[in-house]
C-alpha positions as CSV (number, residue, x, y, z in Angstrom):
1,M,145.8,-11.0,73.9
2,E,145.5,-9.5,77.4
3,A,145.3,-6.0,76.0
4,Q,142.5,-7.2,73.6
5,T,140.6,-8.7,76.4
6,D,141.0,-5.5,78.5
7,L,139.8,-3.4,75.5
8,S,136.8,-5.7,74.8
9,A,135.8,-5.5,78.5
10,F,136.1,-1.8,78.4
11,V,134.1,-1.3,75.2
12,R,131.4,-3.7,76.3
13,S,131.1,-2.0,79.7
14,T,131.1,1.5,78.2
15,I,128.3,0.4,75.7
16,G,126.4,-1.2,78.5
17,Q,126.4,1.9,80.5
18,A,125.4,4.1,77.5
19,C,122.6,1.8,76.7
20,N,121.6,1.3,80.3
21,C,121.9,-2.5,80.0
22,P,124.0,-5.0,81.8
23,V,127.4,-5.7,80.3
24,E,126.5,-9.4,80.1
25,S,123.9,-8.5,77.4
26,V,126.6,-6.8,75.4
27,A,128.3,-9.9,74.0
28,P,131.1,-9.7,71.4
29,S,128.8,-11.1,68.9
30,T,126.1,-8.5,69.6
31,P,125.3,-6.5,66.4
32,L,125.9,-2.8,67.1
33,V,122.8,-1.8,65.3
34,T,120.7,-3.6,68.0
35,L,122.2,-1.4,70.7
36,S,120.8,1.8,69.2
37,L,124.0,3.8,69.9
38,D,123.7,7.3,68.7
39,S,126.6,9.2,67.1
40,L,127.3,11.2,70.3
41,T,127.6,8.1,72.4
42,F,129.9,6.5,69.8
43,V,132.1,9.6,69.7
44,S,132.3,9.6,73.4
45,L,133.3,6.0,73.5
46,V,136.1,6.8,70.9
47,A,137.2,9.7,73.0
48,Q,137.6,7.5,76.1
49,V,139.6,5.0,74.2
50,E,141.9,7.9,72.9
51,A,142.3,9.1,76.5
52,I,143.0,5.7,78.1
53,Y,145.2,4.3,75.3
54,G,147.0,7.5,74.4
55,V,146.1,7.5,70.7
56,E,144.4,9.9,68.4
57,V,141.5,8.6,66.2
58,T,140.7,10.8,63.2
59,S,137.1,11.8,62.3
60,E,137.4,9.6,59.2
61,E,138.4,6.6,61.3
62,T,135.6,7.3,63.8
63,L,133.1,7.3,60.9
64,S,134.6,4.1,59.8
65,L,134.4,2.5,63.2
66,M,130.6,3.4,63.2
67,E,130.2,1.0,60.3
68,C,131.4,-2.0,62.3
69,G,128.8,-4.8,62.4
70,R,129.4,-6.3,65.8
71,V,130.9,-5.4,69.1
72,S,133.8,-7.8,68.4
73,D,134.4,-6.0,64.9
74,L,134.6,-2.6,66.8
75,V,137.1,-4.0,69.4
76,D,139.3,-5.6,66.6
77,R,139.4,-2.3,64.6
78,L,140.2,-0.2,67.7
79,Q,142.9,-2.7,68.6
80,E,144.4,-2.3,65.1
81,L,144.3,1.5,65.5
82,I,146.0,1.3,68.9
83,A,148.6,-1.1,67.6
84,S,149.4,1.0,64.6
85,R,150.0,4.1,66.7
86,A,152.3,2.2,69.1
87,R,154.9,1.5,66.4
């Protein structure tokens, strides 16, 4: 659970910086569409997750992540990818 919390905080912080808004306004329930993330910002977020967590996310997986509805959905999916690579 701690890893999930850390990943959530990282994702929320990174999105907040990219959107130039306080991390408090990027709640887990926040719809990603309301944050106006462009594809370059999204790919940058995924690249940072890859570097920090030592995983490789394919382009198909990145496209799938872009379809997540909420911040929490994105975090859950990233956590699944990280866990599947750790086995």
